PDB file with one MODEL, atoms N, CA, C and O in Angstrom:
MODEL        1
ATOM      1  N   UNK A   1      25.219  -2.061  -0.371  1.00  0.00           N
ATOM      2  CA  UNK A   1      23.990  -1.843  -1.136  1.00  0.00           C
ATOM      3  C   UNK A   1      24.019  -2.684  -2.400  1.00  0.00           C
ATOM      4  O   UNK A   1      25.068  -2.869  -3.017  1.00  0.00           O
ATOM      5  N   UNK A   2      22.868  -3.182  -2.770  1.00  0.00           N
ATOM      6  CA  UNK A   2      22.731  -3.928  -4.003  1.00  0.00           C
ATOM      7  C   UNK A   2      22.208  -2.998  -5.085  1.00  0.00           C
ATOM      8  O   UNK A   2      21.324  -2.178  -4.833  1.00  0.00           O
ATOM      9  N   UNK A   3      22.742  -3.123  -6.261  1.00  0.00           N
ATOM     10  CA  UNK A   3      22.299  -2.321  -7.392  1.00  0.00           C
ATOM     11  C   UNK A   3      21.163  -3.071  -8.076  1.00  0.00           C
ATOM     12  O   UNK A   3      21.286  -4.262  -8.362  1.00  0.00           O
ATOM     13  N   UNK A   4      20.060  -2.378  -8.338  1.00  0.00           N
ATOM     14  CA  UNK A   4      18.903  -2.981  -8.971  1.00  0.00           C
ATOM     15  C   UNK A   4      18.501  -2.163 -10.188  1.00  0.00           C
ATOM     16  O   UNK A   4      18.902  -1.007 -10.327  1.00  0.00           O
ATOM     17  N   UNK A   5      17.718  -2.757 -11.059  1.00  0.00           N
ATOM     18  CA  UNK A   5      17.131  -2.061 -12.202  1.00  0.00           C
ATOM     19  C   UNK A   5      15.650  -1.875 -11.909  1.00  0.00           C
ATOM     20  O   UNK A   5      14.923  -2.854 -11.737  1.00  0.00           O
ATOM     21  N   UNK A   6      15.211  -0.658 -11.851  1.00  0.00           N
ATOM     22  CA  UNK A   6      13.797  -0.374 -11.619  1.00  0.00           C
ATOM     23  C   UNK A   6      13.140  -0.003 -12.940  1.00  0.00           C
ATOM     24  O   UNK A   6      13.772   0.573 -13.825  1.00  0.00           O
ATOM     25  N   UNK A   7      11.859  -0.344 -13.057  1.00  0.00           N
ATOM     26  CA  UNK A   7      11.102  -0.039 -14.253  1.00  0.00           C
ATOM     27  C   UNK A   7       9.821   0.686 -13.872  1.00  0.00           C
ATOM     28  O   UNK A   7       9.273   0.484 -12.788  1.00  0.00           O
ATOM     29  N   UNK A   8       9.361   1.522 -14.772  1.00  0.00           N
ATOM     30  CA  UNK A   8       8.095   2.242 -14.579  1.00  0.00           C
ATOM     31  C   UNK A   8       6.946   1.279 -14.897  1.00  0.00           C
ATOM     32  O   UNK A   8       7.007   0.537 -15.878  1.00  0.00           O
ATOM     33  N   UNK A   9       5.915   1.294 -14.075  1.00  0.00           N
ATOM     34  CA  UNK A   9       4.783   0.398 -14.304  1.00  0.00           C
ATOM     35  C   UNK A   9       3.479   1.141 -14.057  1.00  0.00           C
ATOM     36  O   UNK A   9       3.432   2.106 -13.294  1.00  0.00           O
ATOM     37  N   UNK A  10       2.451   0.691 -14.697  1.00  0.00           N
ATOM     38  CA  UNK A  10       1.134   1.249 -14.451  1.00  0.00           C
ATOM     39  C   UNK A  10       0.315   0.239 -13.680  1.00  0.00           C
ATOM     40  O   UNK A  10      -0.130  -0.759 -14.247  1.00  0.00           O
ATOM     41  N   UNK A  11       0.110   0.478 -12.410  1.00  0.00           N
ATOM     42  CA  UNK A  11      -0.606  -0.461 -11.549  1.00  0.00           C
ATOM     43  C   UNK A  11      -1.912   0.179 -11.109  1.00  0.00           C
ATOM     44  O   UNK A  11      -1.929   1.316 -10.639  1.00  0.00           O
ATOM     45  N   UNK A  12      -3.012  -0.565 -11.264  1.00  0.00           N
ATOM     46  CA  UNK A  12      -4.303  -0.077 -10.768  1.00  0.00           C
ATOM     47  C   UNK A  12      -4.454  -0.535  -9.322  1.00  0.00           C
ATOM     48  O   UNK A  12      -4.178  -1.688  -8.990  1.00  0.00           O
ATOM     49  N   UNK A  13      -4.896   0.386  -8.468  1.00  0.00           N
ATOM     50  CA  UNK A  13      -5.014   0.081  -7.046  1.00  0.00           C
ATOM     51  C   UNK A  13      -6.193   0.877  -6.479  1.00  0.00           C
ATOM     52  O   UNK A  13      -6.496   1.968  -6.961  1.00  0.00           O
ATOM     53  N   UNK A  14      -6.835   0.346  -5.486  1.00  0.00           N
ATOM     54  CA  UNK A  14      -7.979   0.996  -4.855  1.00  0.00           C
ATOM     55  C   UNK A  14      -7.537   2.376  -4.333  1.00  0.00           C
ATOM     56  O   UNK A  14      -6.476   2.500  -3.720  1.00  0.00           O
ATOM     57  N   UNK A  15      -8.341   3.387  -4.576  1.00  0.00           N
ATOM     58  CA  UNK A  15      -7.962   4.772  -4.332  1.00  0.00           C
ATOM     59  C   UNK A  15      -7.575   5.073  -2.867  1.00  0.00           C
ATOM     60  O   UNK A  15      -6.562   5.728  -2.623  1.00  0.00           O
ATOM     61  N   UNK A  16      -8.361   4.606  -1.913  1.00  0.00           N
ATOM     62  CA  UNK A  16      -8.055   4.902  -0.511  1.00  0.00           C
ATOM     63  C   UNK A  16      -6.803   4.173  -0.073  1.00  0.00           C
ATOM     64  O   UNK A  16      -6.020   4.691   0.723  1.00  0.00           O
ATOM     65  N   UNK A  17      -6.614   2.971  -0.590  1.00  0.00           N
ATOM     66  CA  UNK A  17      -5.407   2.202  -0.279  1.00  0.00           C
ATOM     67  C   UNK A  17      -4.177   2.963  -0.738  1.00  0.00           C
ATOM     68  O   UNK A  17      -3.179   3.046  -0.022  1.00  0.00           O
ATOM     69  N   UNK A  18      -4.258   3.516  -1.936  1.00  0.00           N
ATOM     70  CA  UNK A  18      -3.151   4.305  -2.466  1.00  0.00           C
ATOM     71  C   UNK A  18      -2.864   5.523  -1.606  1.00  0.00           C
ATOM     72  O   UNK A  18      -1.704   5.858  -1.368  1.00  0.00           O
ATOM     73  N   UNK A  19      -3.905   6.181  -1.143  1.00  0.00           N
ATOM     74  CA  UNK A  19      -3.705   7.365  -0.288  1.00  0.00           C
ATOM     75  C   UNK A  19      -2.985   6.977   1.010  1.00  0.00           C
ATOM     76  O   UNK A  19      -2.075   7.676   1.456  1.00  0.00           O
ATOM     77  N   UNK A  20      -3.402   5.862   1.607  1.00  0.00           N
ATOM     78  CA  UNK A  20      -2.736   5.398   2.839  1.00  0.00           C
ATOM     79  C   UNK A  20      -1.282   5.067   2.546  1.00  0.00           C
ATOM     80  O   UNK A  20      -0.400   5.442   3.319  1.00  0.00           O
ATOM     81  N   UNK A  21      -1.013   4.373   1.445  1.00  0.00           N
ATOM     82  CA  UNK A  21       0.358   4.029   1.087  1.00  0.00           C
ATOM     83  C   UNK A  21       1.209   5.267   0.862  1.00  0.00           C
ATOM     84  O   UNK A  21       2.346   5.326   1.329  1.00  0.00           O
ATOM     85  N   UNK A  22       0.687   6.238   0.166  1.00  0.00           N
ATOM     86  CA  UNK A  22       1.436   7.469  -0.083  1.00  0.00           C
ATOM     87  C   UNK A  22       1.716   8.209   1.234  1.00  0.00           C
ATOM     88  O   UNK A  22       2.818   8.713   1.451  1.00  0.00           O
ATOM     89  N   UNK A  23       0.702   8.267   2.107  1.00  0.00           N
ATOM     90  CA  UNK A  23       0.900   8.909   3.401  1.00  0.00           C
ATOM     91  C   UNK A  23       1.941   8.175   4.231  1.00  0.00           C
ATOM     92  O   UNK A  23       2.763   8.805   4.896  1.00  0.00           O
ATOM     93  N   UNK A  24       1.911   6.861   4.196  1.00  0.00           N
ATOM     94  CA  UNK A  24       2.893   6.076   4.949  1.00  0.00           C
ATOM     95  C   UNK A  24       4.292   6.261   4.377  1.00  0.00           C
ATOM     96  O   UNK A  24       5.259   6.398   5.126  1.00  0.00           O
ATOM     97  N   UNK A  25       4.401   6.264   3.053  1.00  0.00           N
ATOM     98  CA  UNK A  25       5.712   6.475   2.415  1.00  0.00           C
ATOM     99  C   UNK A  25       6.290   7.827   2.838  1.00  0.00           C
ATOM    100  O   UNK A  25       7.477   7.928   3.145  1.00  0.00           O
ATOM    101  N   UNK A  26       5.452   8.860   2.852  1.00  0.00           N
ATOM    102  CA  UNK A  26       5.916  10.171   3.261  1.00  0.00           C
ATOM    103  C   UNK A  26       6.348  10.137   4.734  1.00  0.00           C
ATOM    104  O   UNK A  26       7.393  10.686   5.085  1.00  0.00           O
ATOM    105  N   UNK A  27       5.565   9.507   5.576  1.00  0.00           N
ATOM    106  CA  UNK A  27       5.891   9.399   7.010  1.00  0.00           C
ATOM    107  C   UNK A  27       7.239   8.698   7.208  1.00  0.00           C
ATOM    108  O   UNK A  27       8.025   9.093   8.069  1.00  0.00           O
ATOM    109  N   UNK A  28       7.504   7.661   6.412  1.00  0.00           N
ATOM    110  CA  UNK A  28       8.750   6.896   6.537  1.00  0.00           C
ATOM    111  C   UNK A  28       9.896   7.477   5.713  1.00  0.00           C
ATOM    112  O   UNK A  28      11.000   6.933   5.707  1.00  0.00           O
ATOM    113  N   UNK A  29       9.630   8.581   5.019  1.00  0.00           N
ATOM    114  CA  UNK A  29      10.629   9.239   4.174  1.00  0.00           C
ATOM    115  C   UNK A  29      11.145   8.279   3.087  1.00  0.00           C
ATOM    116  O   UNK A  29      12.349   8.162   2.859  1.00  0.00           O
ATOM    117  N   UNK A  30      10.205   7.604   2.431  1.00  0.00           N
ATOM    118  CA  UNK A  30      10.503   6.692   1.335  1.00  0.00           C
ATOM    119  C   UNK A  30       9.684   7.083   0.114  1.00  0.00           C
ATOM    120  O   UNK A  30       8.667   7.766   0.240  1.00  0.00           O
ATOM    121  N   UNK A  31      10.116   6.658  -1.057  1.00  0.00           N
ATOM    122  CA  UNK A  31       9.260   6.802  -2.221  1.00  0.00           C
ATOM    123  C   UNK A  31       8.188   5.704  -2.124  1.00  0.00           C
ATOM    124  O   UNK A  31       8.352   4.726  -1.394  1.00  0.00           O
ATOM    125  N   UNK A  32       7.108   5.881  -2.859  1.00  0.00           N
ATOM    126  CA  UNK A  32       6.069   4.861  -2.866  1.00  0.00           C
ATOM    127  C   UNK A  32       6.633   3.538  -3.361  1.00  0.00           C
ATOM    128  O   UNK A  32       6.303   2.485  -2.816  1.00  0.00           O
ATOM    129  N   UNK A  33       7.473   3.576  -4.382  1.00  0.00           N
ATOM    130  CA  UNK A  33       8.090   2.363  -4.912  1.00  0.00           C
ATOM    131  C   UNK A  33       8.956   1.657  -3.888  1.00  0.00           C
ATOM    132  O   UNK A  33       8.912   0.433  -3.765  1.00  0.00           O
ATOM    133  N   UNK A  34       9.749   2.433  -3.146  1.00  0.00           N
ATOM    134  CA  UNK A  34      10.600   1.830  -2.107  1.00  0.00           C
ATOM    135  C   UNK A  34       9.767   1.160  -1.022  1.00  0.00           C
ATOM    136  O   UNK A  34      10.107   0.081  -0.537  1.00  0.00           O
ATOM    137  N   UNK A  35       8.661   1.822  -0.646  1.00  0.00           N
ATOM    138  CA  UNK A  35       7.771   1.231   0.366  1.00  0.00           C
ATOM    139  C   UNK A  35       7.190  -0.085  -0.142  1.00  0.00           C
ATOM    140  O   UNK A  35       7.203  -1.091   0.568  1.00  0.00           O
ATOM    141  N   UNK A  36       6.682  -0.074  -1.366  1.00  0.00           N
ATOM    142  CA  UNK A  36       6.102  -1.286  -1.920  1.00  0.00           C
ATOM    143  C   UNK A  36       7.125  -2.404  -2.059  1.00  0.00           C
ATOM    144  O   UNK A  36       6.816  -3.562  -1.777  1.00  0.00           O
ATOM    145  N   UNK A  37       8.333  -2.078  -2.487  1.00  0.00           N
ATOM    146  CA  UNK A  37       9.393  -3.088  -2.582  1.00  0.00           C
ATOM    147  C   UNK A  37       9.654  -3.726  -1.223  1.00  0.00           C
ATOM    148  O   UNK A  37       9.769  -4.947  -1.118  1.00  0.00           O
ATOM    149  N   UNK A  38       9.747  -2.909  -0.196  1.00  0.00           N
ATOM    150  CA  UNK A  38      10.002  -3.432   1.154  1.00  0.00           C
ATOM    151  C   UNK A  38       8.889  -4.332   1.637  1.00  0.00           C
ATOM    152  O   UNK A  38       9.149  -5.406   2.179  1.00  0.00           O
ATOM    153  N   UNK A  39       7.638  -3.904   1.445  1.00  0.00           N
ATOM    154  CA  UNK A  39       6.498  -4.705   1.865  1.00  0.00           C
ATOM    155  C   UNK A  39       6.500  -6.047   1.120  1.00  0.00           C
ATOM    156  O   UNK A  39       6.303  -7.103   1.721  1.00  0.00           O
ATOM    157  N   UNK A  40       6.721  -5.987  -0.180  1.00  0.00           N
ATOM    158  CA  UNK A  40       6.696  -7.204  -1.000  1.00  0.00           C
ATOM    159  C   UNK A  40       7.823  -8.158  -0.620  1.00  0.00           C
ATOM    160  O   UNK A  40       7.598  -9.362  -0.498  1.00  0.00           O
ATOM    161  N   UNK A  41       9.027  -7.637  -0.433  1.00  0.00           N
ATOM    162  CA  UNK A  41      10.155  -8.501  -0.075  1.00  0.00           C
ATOM    163  C   UNK A  41       9.932  -9.154   1.283  1.00  0.00           C
ATOM    164  O   UNK A  41      10.291 -10.316   1.475  1.00  0.00           O
ATOM    165  N   UNK A  42       9.342  -8.419   2.230  1.00  0.00           N
ATOM    166  CA  UNK A  42       9.000  -9.027   3.517  1.00  0.00           C
ATOM    167  C   UNK A  42       7.945 -10.119   3.314  1.00  0.00           C
ATOM    168  O   UNK A  42       8.077 -11.213   3.863  1.00  0.00           O
ATOM    169  N   UNK A  43       6.916  -9.835   2.543  1.00  0.00           N
ATOM    170  CA  UNK A  43       5.856 -10.792   2.303  1.00  0.00           C
ATOM    171  C   UNK A  43       6.395 -12.073   1.646  1.00  0.00           C
ATOM    172  O   UNK A  43       5.977 -13.176   1.998  1.00  0.00           O
ATOM    173  N   UNK A  44       7.315 -11.923   0.702  1.00  0.00           N
ATOM    174  CA  UNK A  44       7.901 -13.080   0.032  1.00  0.00           C
ATOM    175  C   UNK A  44       8.593 -14.007   1.016  1.00  0.00           C
ATOM    176  O   UNK A  44       8.710 -15.204   0.756  1.00  0.00           O
ATOM    177  N   UNK A  45       9.058 -13.472   2.151  1.00  0.00           N
ATOM    178  CA  UNK A  45       9.731 -14.278   3.155  1.00  0.00           C
ATOM    179  C   UNK A  45       8.816 -14.612   4.336  1.00  0.00           C
ATOM    180  O   UNK A  45       9.265 -15.184   5.330  1.00  0.00           O
ATOM    181  N   UNK A  46       7.546 -14.258   4.227  1.00  0.00           N
ATOM    182  CA  UNK A  46       6.590 -14.544   5.297  1.00  0.00           C
ATOM    183  C   UNK A  46       6.846 -13.714   6.549  1.00  0.00           C
ATOM    184  O   UNK A  46       6.491 -14.124   7.654  1.00  0.00           O
ATOM    185  N   UNK A  47       7.458 -12.558   6.376  1.00  0.00           N
ATOM    186  CA  UNK A  47       7.778 -11.681   7.518  1.00  0.00           C
ATOM    187  C   UNK A  47       6.883 -10.462   7.538  1.00  0.00           C
ATOM    188  O   UNK A  47       6.470  -9.976   6.485  1.00  0.00           O
ATOM    189  N   UNK A  48       6.582  -9.968   8.709  1.00  0.00           N
ATOM    190  CA  UNK A  48       5.792  -8.753   8.850  1.00  0.00           C
ATOM    191  C   UNK A  48       6.672  -7.535   8.508  1.00  0.00           C
ATOM    192  O   UNK A  48       7.782  -7.419   9.026  1.00  0.00           O
ATOM    193  N   UNK A  49       6.191  -6.635   7.648  1.00  0.00           N
ATOM    194  CA  UNK A  49       7.015  -5.508   7.237  1.00  0.00           C
ATOM    195  C   UNK A  49       7.026  -4.341   8.212  1.00  0.00           C
ATOM    196  O   UNK A  49       7.894  -3.475   8.110  1.00  0.00           O
ATOM    197  N   UNK A  50       6.082  -4.290   9.162  1.00  0.00           N
ATOM    198  CA  UNK A  50       5.947  -3.106  10.002  1.00  0.00           C
ATOM    199  C   UNK A  50       5.971  -3.457  11.481  1.00  0.00           C
ATOM    200  O   UNK A  50       5.473  -4.503  11.898  1.00  0.00           O
ATOM    201  N   UNK A  51       6.555  -2.567  12.258  1.00  0.00           N
ATOM    202  CA  UNK A  51       6.552  -2.680  13.701  1.00  0.00           C
ATOM    203  C   UNK A  51       5.331  -1.993  14.284  1.00  0.00           C
ATOM    204  O   UNK A  51       4.491  -1.475  13.549  1.00  0.00           O
ATOM    205  N   UNK A  52       5.234  -1.988  15.601  1.00  0.00           N
ATOM    206  CA  UNK A  52       4.066  -1.475  16.316  1.00  0.00           C
ATOM    207  C   UNK A  52       3.795  -0.001  16.003  1.00  0.00           C
ATOM    208  O   UNK A  52       2.654   0.374  15.734  1.00  0.00           O
ATOM    209  N   UNK A  53       4.825   0.827  16.036  1.00  0.00           N
ATOM    210  CA  UNK A  53       4.637   2.265  15.811  1.00  0.00           C
ATOM    211  C   UNK A  53       4.135   2.543  14.394  1.00  0.00           C
ATOM    212  O   UNK A  53       3.282   3.405  14.186  1.00  0.00           O
ATOM    213  N   UNK A  54       4.666   1.816  13.438  1.00  0.00           N
ATOM    214  CA  UNK A  54       4.235   2.012  12.048  1.00  0.00           C
ATOM    215  C   UNK A  54       2.812   1.512  11.855  1.00  0.00           C
ATOM    216  O   UNK A  54       2.033   2.134  11.133  1.00  0.00           O
ATOM    217  N   UNK A  55       2.463   0.402  12.485  1.00  0.00           N
ATOM    218  CA  UNK A  55       1.086  -0.099  12.408  1.00  0.00           C
ATOM    219  C   UNK A  55       0.100   0.893  12.998  1.00  0.00           C
ATOM    220  O   UNK A  55      -1.010   1.049  12.489  1.00  0.00           O
ATOM    221  N   UNK A  56       0.502   1.566  14.072  1.00  0.00           N
ATOM    222  CA  UNK A  56      -0.361   2.591  14.671  1.00  0.00           C
ATOM    223  C   UNK A  56      -0.536   3.755  13.705  1.00  0.00           C
ATOM    224  O   UNK A  56      -1.629   4.311  13.597  1.00  0.00           O
ATOM    225  N   UNK A  57       0.525   4.128  13.003  1.00  0.00           N
ATOM    226  CA  UNK A  57       0.447   5.211  12.013  1.00  0.00           C
ATOM    227  C   UNK A  57      -0.474   4.788  10.863  1.00  0.00           C
ATOM    228  O   UNK A  57      -1.264   5.593  10.372  1.00  0.00           O
ATOM    229  N   UNK A  58      -0.374   3.551  10.445  1.00  0.00           N
ATOM    230  CA  UNK A  58      -1.234   3.034   9.371  1.00  0.00           C
ATOM    231  C   UNK A  58      -2.712   3.137   9.795  1.00  0.00           C
ATOM    232  O   UNK A  58      -3.552   3.546   8.993  1.00  0.00           O
ATOM    233  N   UNK A  59      -3.030   2.778  11.024  1.00  0.00           N
ATOM    234  CA  UNK A  59      -4.411   2.867  11.504  1.00  0.00           C
ATOM    235  C   UNK A  59      -4.910   4.310  11.448  1.00  0.00           C
ATOM    236  O   UNK A  59      -6.052   4.558  11.063  1.00  0.00           O
ATOM    237  N   UNK A  60      -4.058   5.258  11.831  1.00  0.00           N
ATOM    238  CA  UNK A  60      -4.442   6.679  11.759  1.00  0.00           C
ATOM    239  C   UNK A  60      -4.689   7.096  10.311  1.00  0.00           C
ATOM    240  O   UNK A  60      -5.670   7.781  10.021  1.00  0.00           O
ATOM    241  N   UNK A  61      -3.814   6.692   9.413  1.00  0.00           N
ATOM    242  CA  UNK A  61      -3.980   7.037   8.003  1.00  0.00           C
ATOM    243  C   UNK A  61      -5.243   6.386   7.433  1.00  0.00           C
ATOM    244  O   UNK A  61      -5.956   7.014   6.652  1.00  0.00           O
ATOM    245  N   UNK A  62      -5.528   5.139   7.812  1.00  0.00           N
ATOM    246  CA  UNK A  62      -6.745   4.477   7.346  1.00  0.00           C
ATOM    247  C   UNK A  62      -7.964   5.245   7.803  1.00  0.00           C
ATOM    248  O   UNK A  62      -8.931   5.379   7.053  1.00  0.00           O
ATOM    249  N   UNK A  63      -7.932   5.743   9.005  1.00  0.00           N
ATOM    250  CA  UNK A  63      -9.062   6.512   9.540  1.00  0.00           C
ATOM    251  C   UNK A  63      -9.218   7.826   8.765  1.00  0.00           C
ATOM    252  O   UNK A  63     -10.330   8.200   8.393  1.00  0.00           O
ATOM    253  N   UNK A  64      -8.111   8.519   8.526  1.00  0.00           N
ATOM    254  CA  UNK A  64      -8.138   9.779   7.822  1.00  0.00           C
ATOM    255  C   UNK A  64      -8.721   9.607   6.416  1.00  0.00           C
ATOM    256  O   UNK A  64      -9.524  10.428   5.974  1.00  0.00           O
ATOM    257  N   UNK A  65      -8.327   8.557   5.723  1.00  0.00           N
ATOM    258  CA  UNK A  65      -8.744   8.346   4.328  1.00  0.00           C
ATOM    259  C   UNK A  65      -9.935   7.412   4.176  1.00  0.00           C
ATOM    260  O   UNK A  65     -10.312   7.068   3.056  1.00  0.00           O
ATOM    261  N   UNK A  66     -10.539   6.993   5.301  1.00  0.00           N
ATOM    262  CA  UNK A  66     -11.739   6.189   5.238  1.00  0.00           C
ATOM    263  C   UNK A  66     -11.533   4.791   4.668  1.00  0.00           C
ATOM    264  O   UNK A  66     -12.439   4.222   4.059  1.00  0.00           O
ATOM    265  N   UNK A  67     -10.350   4.245   4.865  1.00  0.00           N
ATOM    266  CA  UNK A  67     -10.064   2.908   4.361  1.00  0.00           C
ATOM    267  C   UNK A  67     -10.583   1.871   5.346  1.00  0.00           C
ATOM    268  O   UNK A  67     -10.062   1.726   6.452  1.00  0.00           O
ATOM    269  N   UNK A  68     -11.622   1.150   4.921  1.00  0.00           N
ATOM    270  CA  UNK A  68     -12.236   0.149   5.791  1.00  0.00           C
ATOM    271  C   UNK A  68     -12.029  -1.269   5.266  1.00  0.00           C
ATOM    272  O   UNK A  68     -12.699  -2.196   5.720  1.00  0.00           O
ATOM    273  N   UNK A  69     -11.122  -1.448   4.327  1.00  0.00           N
ATOM    274  CA  UNK A  69     -10.824  -2.774   3.787  1.00  0.00           C
ATOM    275  C   UNK A  69      -9.818  -3.500   4.674  1.00  0.00           C
ATOM    276  O   UNK A  69      -9.003  -2.881   5.358  1.00  0.00           O
ATOM    277  N   UNK A  70      -9.897  -4.820   4.643  1.00  0.00           N
ATOM    278  CA  UNK A  70      -8.943  -5.648   5.403  1.00  0.00           C
ATOM    279  C   UNK A  70      -8.435  -6.755   4.513  1.00  0.00           C
ATOM    280  O   UNK A  70      -8.871  -6.888   3.370  1.00  0.00           O
ATOM    281  N   UNK A  71      -7.517  -7.552   5.026  1.00  0.00           N
ATOM    282  CA  UNK A  71      -6.986  -8.679   4.255  1.00  0.00           C
ATOM    283  C   UNK A  71      -8.102  -9.638   3.852  1.00  0.00           C
ATOM    284  O   UNK A  71      -8.026 -10.272   2.800  1.00  0.00           O
ATOM    285  N   UNK A  72      -9.119  -9.745   4.669  1.00  0.00           N
ATOM    286  CA  UNK A  72     -10.241 -10.626   4.361  1.00  0.00           C
ATOM    287  C   UNK A  72     -10.980 -10.187   3.096  1.00  0.00           C
ATOM    288  O   UNK A  72     -11.639 -11.002   2.449  1.00  0.00           O
ATOM    289  N   UNK A  73     -10.876  -8.913   2.741  1.00  0.00           N
ATOM    290  CA  UNK A  73     -11.539  -8.382   1.545  1.00  0.00           C
ATOM    291  C   UNK A  73     -10.720  -8.576   0.267  1.00  0.00           C
ATOM    292  O   UNK A  73     -11.236  -8.366  -0.830  1.00  0.00           O
ATOM    293  N   UNK A  74      -9.464  -8.971   0.393  1.00  0.00           N
ATOM    294  CA  UNK A  74      -8.529  -8.939  -0.718  1.00  0.00           C
ATOM    295  C   UNK A  74      -8.978  -9.719  -1.941  1.00  0.00           C
ATOM    296  O   UNK A  74      -8.665  -9.315  -3.061  1.00  0.00           O
ATOM    297  N   UNK A  75      -9.685 -10.801  -1.776  1.00  0.00           N
ATOM    298  CA  UNK A  75     -10.090 -11.615  -2.929  1.00  0.00           C
ATOM    299  C   UNK A  75     -11.544 -11.435  -3.304  1.00  0.00           C
ATOM    300  O   UNK A  75     -12.090 -12.216  -4.084  1.00  0.00           O
ATOM    301  N   UNK A  76     -12.179 -10.405  -2.752  1.00  0.00           N
ATOM    302  CA  UNK A  76     -13.598 -10.202  -3.058  1.00  0.00           C
ATOM    303  C   UNK A  76     -13.908  -8.756  -3.437  1.00  0.00           C
ATOM    304  O   UNK A  76     -15.009  -8.266  -3.186  1.00  0.00           O
ATOM    305  N   UNK A  77     -12.939  -8.079  -4.038  1.00  0.00           N
ATOM    306  CA  UNK A  77     -13.140  -6.697  -4.460  1.00  0.00           C
ATOM    307  C   UNK A  77     -13.565  -6.654  -5.918  1.00  0.00           C
ATOM    308  O   UNK A  77     -13.076  -7.431  -6.738  1.00  0.00           O
ATOM    309  N   UNK A  78     -14.471  -5.749  -6.236  1.00  0.00           N
ATOM    310  CA  UNK A  78     -14.854  -5.517  -7.634  1.00  0.00           C
ATOM    311  C   UNK A  78     -14.947  -4.025  -7.849  1.00  0.00           C
ATOM    312  O   UNK A  78     -15.116  -3.257  -6.902  1.00  0.00           O
ATOM    313  N   UNK A  79     -14.836  -3.619  -9.099  1.00  0.00           N
ATOM    314  CA  UNK A  79     -14.899  -2.193  -9.407  1.00  0.00           C
ATOM    315  C   UNK A  79     -16.343  -1.762  -9.571  1.00  0.00           C
ATOM    316  O   UNK A  79     -17.172  -2.491 -10.115  1.00  0.00           O
ATOM    317  N   UNK A  80     -16.631  -0.543  -9.081  1.00  0.00           N
ATOM    318  CA  UNK A  80     -17.988  -0.014  -9.131  1.00  0.00           C
ATOM    319  C   UNK A  80     -18.286   0.682 -10.449  1.00  0.00           C
ATOM    320  O   UNK A  80     -17.598   0.478 -11.449  1.00  0.00           O
ATOM    321  N   UNK A  81     -19.312   1.496 -10.430  1.00  0.00           N
ATOM    322  CA  UNK A  81     -19.804   2.181 -11.622  1.00  0.00           C
ATOM    323  C   UNK A  81     -18.778   3.142 -12.226  1.00  0.00           C
ATOM    324  O   UNK A  81     -18.827   3.416 -13.425  1.00  0.00           O
ATOM    325  N   UNK A  82     -17.855   3.656 -11.418  1.00  0.00           N
ATOM    326  CA  UNK A  82     -16.863   4.603 -11.954  1.00  0.00           C
ATOM    327  C   UNK A  82     -16.103   4.007 -13.127  1.00  0.00           C
ATOM    328  O   UNK A  82     -15.795   4.724 -14.080  1.00  0.00           O
ATOM    329  N   UNK A  83     -15.792   2.722 -13.086  1.00  0.00           N
ATOM    330  CA  UNK A  83     -15.064   2.095 -14.182  1.00  0.00           C
ATOM    331  C   UNK A  83     -15.904   2.136 -15.453  1.00  0.00           C
ATOM    332  O   UNK A  83     -15.373   2.385 -16.535  1.00  0.00           O
ATOM    333  N   UNK A  84     -17.192   1.897 -15.340  1.00  0.00           N
ATOM    334  CA  UNK A  84     -18.062   1.885 -16.508  1.00  0.00           C
ATOM    335  C   UNK A  84     -18.185   3.258 -17.140  1.00  0.00           C
ATOM    336  O   UNK A  84     -18.473   3.364 -18.333  1.00  0.00           O
ATOM    337  N   UNK A  85     -17.972   4.322 -16.357  1.00  0.00           N
ATOM    338  CA  UNK A  85     -18.094   5.690 -16.860  1.00  0.00           C
ATOM    339  C   UNK A  85     -16.906   6.097 -17.729  1.00  0.00           C
ATOM    340  O   UNK A  85     -16.982   7.109 -18.426  1.00  0.00           O
ATOM    341  N   UNK A  86     -15.833   5.349 -17.707  1.00  0.00           N
ATOM    342  CA  UNK A  86     -14.629   5.749 -18.447  1.00  0.00           C
ATOM    343  C   UNK A  86     -14.755   5.491 -19.904  1.00  0.00           C
ATOM    344  O   UNK A  86     -13.829   5.772 -20.664  1.00  0.00           O
TER     345      UNK A  86
ENDMDL
END
């Protein structure tokens, strides 16, 4: 095992995406941070982070939480009126 230094961060993320990530982390018995680290490290190497069974679970979680975003949407998201209400 490699020893790392973790830091607390405040990251803003789309609400349904966060729900899916939290559900997936629970399903995989990981913390949200551990899940994100794994996804990011795989992405940095151009590798897919999930196998078929996990992708099927992600689709179920997306359906449960109404997540209809895809990678094609990643660079065209904007915040709605809720942000202005703060």
